[in-house]
N, C-alpha and C positions, 0 to 999 in steps of 0.2 A: 701018751697026751702029752699033746707040744703047748708049750708055757708063754703068754707073751705079753713081754711087759708092756703099761701102758700110762701115758702119762696123765696124770691126775691133777687134774687144775678147778679141781672143785666144782663141776658144775657136769649135768648129764651130755649135754649135746657140747662135744669138741670138735675140729675138723679129725682127728682122728677117730674118737669112736663114731663120728659121722661115716666113715670112711670104712671102718668093720663092718658097721651094720649096713651098708649101699651092699658090702663083699658076701653078706648073708651069716655075716655072723650075730647071735644075741650079747647084745650090752647092757649093764646096770640099770636098774631103774628109781636106783638111791646113792646118792652120792657117797653115805657111809659103809656100803659093798667094797671093800678092796681087795676081796678075789672073787671071781666069776668063772663057774665050772660050765660050759656049754657041751652038752653031752651029746648033742647030734651032730658037732661036729668035732668034735673029739679036742678038744681046745679049751686051758685055763687061762685067765685074762688076770692080772696084779695091777693093780694099778696103782702106781710110784710117783713120788715127786719128779720133774721133768729131769732135776740134773741126775737120779740115780739111777735112772733106766741103763745107763751103760756099765755101767758100774756092775749089775747085775746080773748085766748078760756075758760082761767080759768074766764074772767069776765061775758062770756056769748055773748060776743059784736058776734065771732063766731063760730059756733058748733063745728067746730072739724079744724085740721089740722096737716101739718106734719113739722116735728124739729128733732132735735135731743134729744135723751134720754141726754147727757150731757145739754145741754140747758132746757128741761123741769127742770130737778131737779134744775139746779141753778137756774133758776128762782123761785121760789119759790110760782109758781102761782099753783091757785087752780084748777090743771088740772090731769089728770094721764093717763097712756100708753094705749093705746087700741091694736095696731095691730105693731110688729116689720116689720120692710119694706127691711132687708137684705140688705140695700144699707149704705155708708159712713158710714164706719165701725172705728170706731180708741179706741184708750186703753189709759184710762190717769195715768200716776204714779207719784210717788216722785222721786226727785235728787236731789242729794247733792256734792260739793267736794267730790271725794275719799279718800273712807276712815274716813269719819266725819260724818257720819250717816248712821246705818245700822238697825234701824228699827225705825218704827213708833213714840213707842215709847219716842224714842229722841228727837222728834222734841216739846218736852216740854220746853218751853222757849225760841225758836228761832222766827224767822220770816222766814213767808213763802209768797214768793210770786206767782202767778197765775191770770189768765182773769178768772177762774170761781171758788170768793173766796166763795162764797155760798156753793156749791157744796164741795170745801175743808173743810170749816166750819161744814157741816154738818158730816161729813167724820170722821173728829177731834173728834167729841166731841162722836161719837159714841165708840171710845176707849181710850177717859176716856183722852185725849190730850188737852194743855191747850197750843197755841202754843204766844209767847209772839205777833205775828200783824199778822194780814193776809192782804198780799197788794195787790190789785188790777192792776195789770196791762193789758192793749189790745195787746198789743203784746211782742216780744221779750223777753220771759219769762227769758230764757236760759241764758239772760248774765246780770241778776240781780243782781246773787251772784257776782258777778267779777264788777261790780258799784258800790257795798255796799251797797245795796238796802235790800238784802235778803239772809238766810241762807242755806234757800231749797226752790225749787219750784214744782208744781205740775201740768202736764203740757201733752199735748201729746205726745204720744212715737211711734215712730213706726219701726224703724232699731235703734235708738239710737245715729245715727251718728255725729247731731249736737250737741247733750247731750256732746260725748266724747269730738268732739272741744273746748267744751266751757269747758272742764276739769270737766264734772258730770259723775255720774254713778245713776242709778235707782238703787232702795230699796224699800222692801216690797211688800207685794201683791197687784195688781192693785186699783186703786182708784175706777175704774168704766171703763166696756168694754161698749162703746158708739155704736151705730148707730139710721138709720132713724127710725125714728116712728111716727105712727100715733094715735093720743090723742084726749083726750076729756073730757069735765068738770066733774070734779068730784062729785060724789053723784049723778049728774040728771042720767035721763034712757034716753036709747038709742033716740039721735034724730031720727027722721019720715028721711029714707034715709039712715041712715047709713049702717042698712046691705049689703043695694044695695052693697054701694060703699066697704063696707068691702070685698065680696066675689068676686068682680072684681078686689081688688088689692091684695086677695090670690093669683088670680089665676094668675093674672100675676106672683108674685111671684114663684110658682110651673112652670109655663112656663118658669120661666129665671133658674129654680133649676134642671129641669128634660128634657130628653130626649126621645122621641120615639124610642125602639130597634125594630127589625123586623131582625127574621132568619128562616132556614130551619132546621130541625133535623131530625135522624132519631126515628120511635117511641119507639123502644127500647131505648133514651137515653135521650127521655124529661122530665123522672125526672131528672139526671144530671144536665140538662140545664136548669130545673125552677128552680133549686137549685142554681144558679148561678144568677138566672135575675125572682125572687122573685113578682117585682113587687109592683106599691103603694097597691091594694088592692092582687089581684090574674094575671098572665099573660094569655092570649087569645091565647088558644090551638085549630085550626083548621087544620082537616087532608086533604093533599094534593090529588090529583086526582089518586099520583100513589099508594096508599095507602099505601105504606112505610115510608114514613114521614109527617111531622108537622109540621105548618106555627107557630110561636109563637110570639107575641107581648105583649111587657111588656114596663112599665115605669123604666127607671133608673135614678141614679143623671149623670147630665150632669161632674162632676169633675171626675166619674168614669168611663165615657165608653169604653176608651181605652182599660184599664186593665181588665171590661165586656169580652170587643170583643177577647181579648189573652185568656180568661177564656172559653169563648165559643168557638173559634174555635181548641182549646186543646181538647174541651168533642166531637166533631164532627161536629157542628153547622157551615154552610157554606151559602151563601148570605144575610150576614151580614149586614144590613143598620141601617143606625140612618138617622131620622126626628127632627126638631125642632119643639116644641110646641108654636103655637104663643097666643094659650088662652088656659084659662080651668075653667072647676068646678066641683069639688070634692065632 
């Protein structure tokens, strides 16, 4: 039975559990349930603190787990990324009081505050920079400079509004672009059952990223229309009963749906319909 670690965030519905549910796996009905056996799919789920998932996978206690790329790298666990899952995206950046630090090299001899000290230490070592200290904080990292604990911070940056309010500005390239990932133990063979889990999750990712688009187009305009919707591999083109038009079905990226529909209409397509994909195997 495949053992999967899932982040326990005290809620029955999280991005990780929602994805697993869409992939056909049973999920818990009570937040106090920390172990769940899905007999039909030969899988056992363990609901753990997000920061502990990589540790358990790296030790071999569980076979695979879902966690953030940031938490994986910060843990130092003997685990590797197996599949990017496409949600919980974030960007880690350095920030300092405006005008005081403009380059990573200038961090040398300064104090850096972060909740991800291992990640920061590794990044600085890769750039040959020696900080005076890397200070671990569990929260409110942006306040550490004003409170005199640090000179520079390394934190998740979304819009930068919180940083600007604290008188800070980002500098240098991103330390890391993170997202939720499926991980497994380093150096081990693929655990039995992982290939099925991987295919199912990839199917969910595809279903979320793409839609099916159907439309009718005069036969002499098919080539022009297909150029707009080349599909995942190739669109399906079927002749209509009138012999003058064709019905085309193609997968298009969900984020580009309306632009593609506009382009098809300009080409001459009509009866343009969009359908969500619930599951897929490609």
